[in-house]
C-alpha positions in Angstrom: 204.8 92.2 90.2 205.9 95.8 89.9 205.5 99.0 91.9 202.4 101.0 91.1 200.9 104.4 91.6 197.4 104.7 93.0 194.5 107.2 92.9 192.0 105.3 95.0 190.2 106.6 98.1 192.9 107.9 100.5 195.3 108.7 97.8 196.3 112.4 97.4 194.9 112.6 93.9 191.6 110.9 94.7 189.0 113.2 93.1 191.7 115.9 93.2 194.3 117.1 90.7 197.1 119.5 90.7 195.9 123.1 90.8 194.5 124.2 87.5 195.4 121.0 85.8 193.5 118.0 84.4 193.9 114.4 85.5 195.8 113.8 82.3 198.3 116.5 83.1 198.5 115.5 86.8 199.3 111.8 86.1 201.9 112.7 83.4 203.5 115.0 86.0 203.5 112.2 88.6 205.4 110.1 86.1 208.0 112.7 85.2 208.5 113.6 88.9 208.9 109.9 89.9 211.4 109.3 87.1 213.5 112.3 88.3 213.5 110.8 91.8 214.3 107.3 90.6 210.9 105.9 91.8 210.1 103.1 89.2 206.3 103.2 89.1 205.4 100.8 86.4 201.6 101.0 86.3 198.8 103.2 87.5 195.3 102.6 89.1 192.6 105.0 88.0 189.6 105.1 90.4 186.0 106.0 90.1 186.7 109.7 89.4 187.3 108.9 85.7 184.0 107.6 84.2 180.5 108.8 83.7 178.0 108.1 86.4 174.2 108.0 86.3 171.3 107.0 88.5 172.2 106.5 92.2 175.9 107.2 91.3 176.2 103.9 89.3 178.1 103.6 86.1 176.2 105.2 83.1 179.0 104.8 80.6 182.5 103.4 81.2 184.3 106.2 79.4 186.1 109.3 80.7 184.1 112.2 81.9 184.6 115.3 79.8 187.8 117.2 80.7 189.4 114.3 82.6 191.6 113.2 79.7 191.3 116.0 77.1 193.5 114.1 74.6 192.0 110.7 75.4 192.9 108.2 78.0 195.1 106.4 75.5 197.2 109.6 75.3 198.0 109.5 79.1 198.8 105.8 78.7 201.3 106.4 75.9 202.9 109.5 77.5 203.5 107.6 80.8 204.0 104.1 79.4 201.9 102.9 82.3 199.5 100.0 81.9 196.2 100.8 83.6 194.2 99.2 86.4 190.7 100.7 85.8 188.1 100.8 88.5 184.4 100.0 87.9 181.4 99.8 90.2 177.7 98.8 89.9 175.8 99.6 86.7 173.2 102.4 86.9 169.6 101.8 85.8 170.1 104.4 83.0 173.3 102.9 81.6 173.7 103.7 78.0 174.7 100.2 77.2 171.2 98.7 78.0 168.8 98.1 75.2 166.0 99.6 77.3 168.0 102.9 77.2 168.8 102.8 73.5 171.9 100.7 73.9 173.0 97.5 72.3 172.9 94.9 75.0 170.3 93.2 77.3 170.4 94.3 80.9 168.1 93.5 83.9 167.1 96.9 85.3 165.5 97.5 88.7 165.7 100.1 91.5 168.0 102.4 89.5 170.6 99.6 89.1 171.2 97.1 86.4 173.1 93.9 85.6 174.4 92.9 82.1 173.0 89.7 80.7 175.2 89.2 77.6 178.7 87.8 77.1 179.0 90.1 74.1 178.7 93.1 76.3 181.7 92.1 78.5 183.8 91.1 75.4 183.2 94.5 73.8 183.7 96.6 76.9 187.0 95.0 77.9 188.5 94.4 74.5 187.9 98.1 73.8 189.6 98.9 77.1 192.8 97.3 75.9 193.0 99.9 73.2 193.6 102.6 75.8 196.0 100.6 78.0 193.7 98.5 80.2 195.8 95.8 81.9 193.6 95.0 84.9 189.9 95.3 85.4 189.0 96.2 89.0 185.4 95.2 89.8 184.5 97.1 92.9 181.2 97.4 94.8 180.5 93.7 94.2 178.2 93.2 97.2 176.3 96.4 96.3 175.5 95.0 92.9 174.7 91.6 94.4 172.1 92.9 96.9 170.8 95.6 94.5 168.9 95.4 91.2 165.7 94.8 93.0 167.1 91.6 94.6 167.4 89.9 91.2 170.7 88.2 92.0 169.4 87.0 95.3 166.2 85.6 93.9 167.8 83.7 91.0 169.8 80.5 91.5 172.0 81.2 88.5 172.1 85.0 87.7 174.9 85.9 90.1 177.1 83.1 88.8 176.3 84.1 85.3 177.2 87.7 86.1 180.6 86.9 87.5 181.6 84.1 85.0 180.6 86.3 82.0 182.7 89.1 83.5 185.7 86.7 83.9 185.2 85.3 80.3 185.3 88.9 79.0 188.5 89.5 81.0 190.1 86.4 79.5 189.0 87.2 76.0 190.6 90.7 76.3 193.9 89.1 77.5 193.9 91.0 80.8 193.5 90.2 84.5 191.0 91.1 87.2 190.7 92.3 90.8 187.7 91.6 93.0 186.8 94.4 95.5 184.1 94.7 98.2 183.6 90.9 97.7 181.8 88.7 100.1 183.3 85.2 100.8 180.9 83.6 98.3 182.3 85.9 95.6 185.8 85.0 96.4 184.9 81.3 96.3 183.3 81.9 92.9 186.7 83.0 91.6 187.7 79.3 91.7 185.3 78.8 88.7 186.5 81.9 87.0 190.0 80.7 86.1 193.4 82.3 86.5 192.2 85.7 85.2 191.2 86.6 88.7 194.6 87.3 90.4 193.8 89.7 93.3 191.2 90.5 95.9 190.9 93.4 98.3 191.6 92.3 101.8 190.7 95.6 103.5 188.4 98.6 103.5 189.6 101.7 101.7 192.8 103.3 102.9 192.8 106.7 104.6 195.9 108.2 106.3 195.9 107.1 109.9 193.2 104.4 109.7 193.9 100.8 110.6 192.9 99.1 107.4 196.4 97.6 107.3 195.0 94.8 109.5 194.6 92.4 106.5 196.0 89.2 108.0 192.7 87.5 108.7 191.3 88.1 105.2 194.6 87.3 103.7 194.4 83.8 105.2 191.3 83.1 103.2 192.3 85.0 100.0 195.8 83.4 99.9 194.3 79.9 100.3 192.2 80.5 97.1 195.4 81.2 95.1 194.7 85.0 95.0 196.9 87.9 96.0 195.5 90.0 98.8 195.7 93.8 98.4 195.5 96.3 101.2 195.0 99.3 98.9 197.6 102.1 98.7 199.5 104.0 101.3 201.2 107.4 101.7 204.8 107.4 102.6 204.8 110.8 104.5 202.4 112.9 106.5 199.4 112.9 107.0 200.1 109.2 107.3 201.1 108.6 110.9 202.7 105.2 110.4 204.1 105.1 106.9 206.6 102.3 107.7 203.9 100.1 109.0 201.8 100.7 105.9 204.7 100.0 103.6 205.7 96.8 105.4 202.2 95.4 105.4 201.8 96.2 101.7 204.9 94.2 100.9 204.1 91.3 103.3 200.7 90.9 101.9 202.4 89.4 98.8 200.0 91.5 96.7 200.3 94.7 94.8 202.2 97.7 96.3 200.9 101.1 95.5 202.2 104.5 96.7 199.8 107.4 96.5 201.7 110.5 97.6 201.3 114.1 96.4 204.1 115.2 94.1 207.0 116.4 96.2 205.9 114.6 99.4 207.5 111.2 98.8 209.7 109.2 101.2 211.8 107.7 98.4 214.0 105.3 100.6 210.8 103.9 102.2 209.0 103.4 98.9 212.1 101.8 97.4 212.3 99.2 100.2 209.4 97.5 98.4 211.1 96.9 95.1 214.3 96.7 93.0 215.6 99.6 90.9 213.5 98.4 87.9 210.3 98.3 90.0 210.1 94.5 90.5 208.5 94.0 93.9 210.3 92.2 96.7 207.5 89.9 97.9 207.2 86.8 100.1 206.0 83.6 98.4 202.8 83.7 100.5 200.9 86.3 102.3 201.6 87.1 106.0 198.8 85.6 108.0 197.8 85.3 111.7 199.3 82.5 113.8 197.2 79.8 115.3 197.4 81.6 118.7 196.2 84.8 117.2 193.2 83.1 115.6 192.3 81.2 118.7 192.5 84.4 120.8 190.2 86.3 118.4 187.8 83.3 118.4 187.6 83.5 122.2 189.2 80.1 123.0 192.6 81.3 124.2 192.8 83.6 127.1 195.9 85.9 127.0 197.3 88.9 128.6 199.5 90.8 126.2 199.7 87.7 124.1 200.8 85.4 127.0 198.6 82.4 127.8 197.0 82.7 131.2 196.0 80.0 133.7 192.6 79.6 132.2 194.0 78.6 128.8 193.3 75.0 127.7 196.9 74.6 126.5 200.2 76.3 127.0 201.1 75.2 123.4 201.3 78.5 121.4 199.7 76.6 118.5 196.8 75.6 120.7 194.6 74.7 117.6 196.7 71.6 117.4 194.5 70.0 120.1 191.3 70.7 118.1 189.8 68.3 115.6 189.8 69.2 111.9 186.2 70.3 112.1 186.8 72.5 115.1 189.8 74.1 113.5 187.7 74.9 110.4 184.9 76.5 112.5 187.4 78.6 114.5 189.3 79.9 111.5 186.0 80.5 109.6 184.6 82.5 112.5 187.7 84.7 112.6 187.9 85.2 108.8 184.2 86.1 108.5 184.6 88.8 111.2 187.2 90.4 109.0 185.5 90.0 105.6 181.9 90.9 106.2 180.7 93.5 106.0 183.2 96.0 104.7 182.3 99.6 105.2 180.7 101.0 102.0 182.6 103.5 99.8 181.5 107.1 100.3 182.1 108.3 96.7 
């Protein structure tokens, strides 16, 4: 509901800080600089740079790496006043939480990855997070976990559901919300059984200045229909982003979160402020912007167009040509288009 600051892939401060400063100092500087410019950032996303990694770059312990927040993550939270969206990925096979590694909780471990088996684990992990400002839990790398762990989640009829519902119950017990990222359609559909704690889902690959991950309309059609807010990730409002106005407009029209991710001193303040009111409240449509019927039909190969204009070979000159299709045919066409956009997303590189 409010403008945020992002440190995800593509952001200036993704695995990068101000020269000779820690992340703690950098984010506090971002806050002070934004305040001086009148940019009302009201929350922050901290990405995978913050926690301890283990085997195959999975999560070993979901706490800050040494030197990231010298005074503790809660200190940064208190100094900025920013609630935190905290990223997480798949669990490593050597996670310190697993009983097999001397931890407290049962995990299934295979192929250097693991999956938690206990509701108590999720409750403890996320309730503890609220002590340092956790407001939203971002579960990324969902399909990597799903197909990993020696195929355990593929071989069991119930383990994947248990994994996601226990996660959601932990989120609910902590009094926070959740974003799904790198999710296949089956995982988005699972959110219907996870309750209203799941509020967002990524509709795009990672942002990088100049790429076309702003094309979130097809995925938004599916995500919005499930009652979730699509997110296109962050954007930079100046160079090296070639099309900052396009990125800003799509972020707002998605009806999801809006995150800027510029370097200190390189912000286009008027452009960023088009997304929100002076207090940071976002100016969003009631529903996500989605493709028209004509666009879907064209992508599905049933509407021939030249520059968007129906040609002689088109079955109908009606711009909403899907109106002539049966309900089942419409569903098949829309599903074909959505699945092209959702699966597979390119894997993260870090």
